[in-house]
Every structure is written in C-alpha cells, then in structure tokens.
TORTILO-295511 format. One record per residue (C-alpha): residue in three letters; x, y, z. Coordinates in steps of 0.5 Angstrom, whole numbers, plus 500, padded with zeros to 3 digits. Each point is the difference from the previous one (the first is absolute). Layout:
<recs>
REC  type    x    y    z
REC   ALA    X    Y    Z
...
</recs>
This chain:
<recs>
REC  type    x    y    z
REC   UNK  748  820  804
REC   UNK  507  502  501
REC   UNK  503  499  507
REC   UNK  503  506  504
REC   UNK  504  502  506
REC   UNK  499  505  505
REC   UNK  504  502  506
REC   UNK  497  499  507
REC   UNK  504  499  507
REC   UNK  502  494  503
REC   UNK  495  500  505
REC   UNK  494  501  496
REC   UNK  502  495  495
REC   UNK  501  495  506
REC   UNK  493  502  502
REC   UNK  497  499  493
REC   UNK  503  493  499
REC   UNK  498  498  507
REC   UNK  493  502  498
REC   UNK  500  496  493
REC   UNK  503  494  503
REC   UNK  494  500  505
REC   UNK  496  500  494
REC   UNK  503  495  497
REC   UNK  502  504  494
REC   UNK  506  503  497
REC   UNK  501  508  501
REC   UNK  499  502  493
REC   UNK  493  496  501
REC   UNK  499  503  507
REC   UNK  501  507  497
REC   UNK  495  499  494
REC   UNK  495  498  505
REC   UNK  501  506  505
REC   UNK  500  505  494
REC   UNK  493  497  498
REC   UNK  497  500  507
REC   UNK  502  507  500
REC   UNK  497  502  493
REC   UNK  494  496  503
REC   UNK  500  504  506
REC   UNK  500  507  496
REC   UNK  494  498  496
REC   UNK  496  498  506
REC   UNK  502  507  503
REC   UNK  498  503  494
REC   UNK  493  496  500
REC   UNK  499  501  507
REC   UNK  501  508  499
REC   UNK  495  500  495
REC   UNK  495  496  503
REC   UNK  500  504  506
REC   UNK  499  507  496
REC   UNK  494  496  497
REC   UNK  497  498  506
REC   UNK  502  506  503
REC   UNK  496  505  496
REC   UNK  493  502  503
REC   UNK  494  496  498
REC   UNK  504  494  497
REC   UNK  498  495  505
REC   UNK  493  502  500
REC   UNK  500  499  493
REC   UNK  503  494  500
REC   UNK  495  497  505
REC   UNK  495  503  496
REC   UNK  502  496  494
REC   UNK  503  494  503
REC   UNK  495  499  506
REC   UNK  505  501  505
REC   UNK  504  495  505
REC   UNK  496  494  501
REC   UNK  497  499  507
REC   UNK  504  498  506
REC   UNK  498  493  502
REC   UNK  497  499  507
REC   UNK  504  495  504
REC   UNK  498  497  506
REC   UNK  506  496  501
REC   UNK  503  501  507
REC   UNK  506  504  500
REC   UNK  506  498  505
REC   UNK  501  505  506
</recs>
C-alpha cells in the first residue's frame, strides 16, 4: 500500500504524535488503529440501531420468551449486605 501525506495544523500533529508515542507506536500505525476503531464504532452503532428496531417491535419480546423460555430465574441470595 502506498503512503500519502495530508496537511494538518501543528497542534493536531503534535497531539497525534503524543498519543502515538504514549501508545508506543508510530503515528502511521496509530492513525491506522484509530481508523479501524472508528469503523468498528460505526458497525456497532448500526447493529445497535437494528437491535433496537427489532426488539422494539410489538410482541417481539413475548415471542422470544415463548420460543426460548425467557430469562433465567434470579437466584435468591442470603448473603448479608453491607449497610
């Protein structure tokens, strides 16, 4: 993969360099890591939205419970609790 360059202000460059140094990697590797993390965040946001749409549909949770038995019972704890 070919390298390229881009113009950023000195303050941003210095901040990115400090973050890369703290992570113990080059700025190139740090930026690649940040890009991958941001892509993952977008995928998770998309999946979360889809999950919320699916579980928000009327009756879906009742149907899920009927098919899969619902949540397991909550165990009774007789352990004393701190005040």
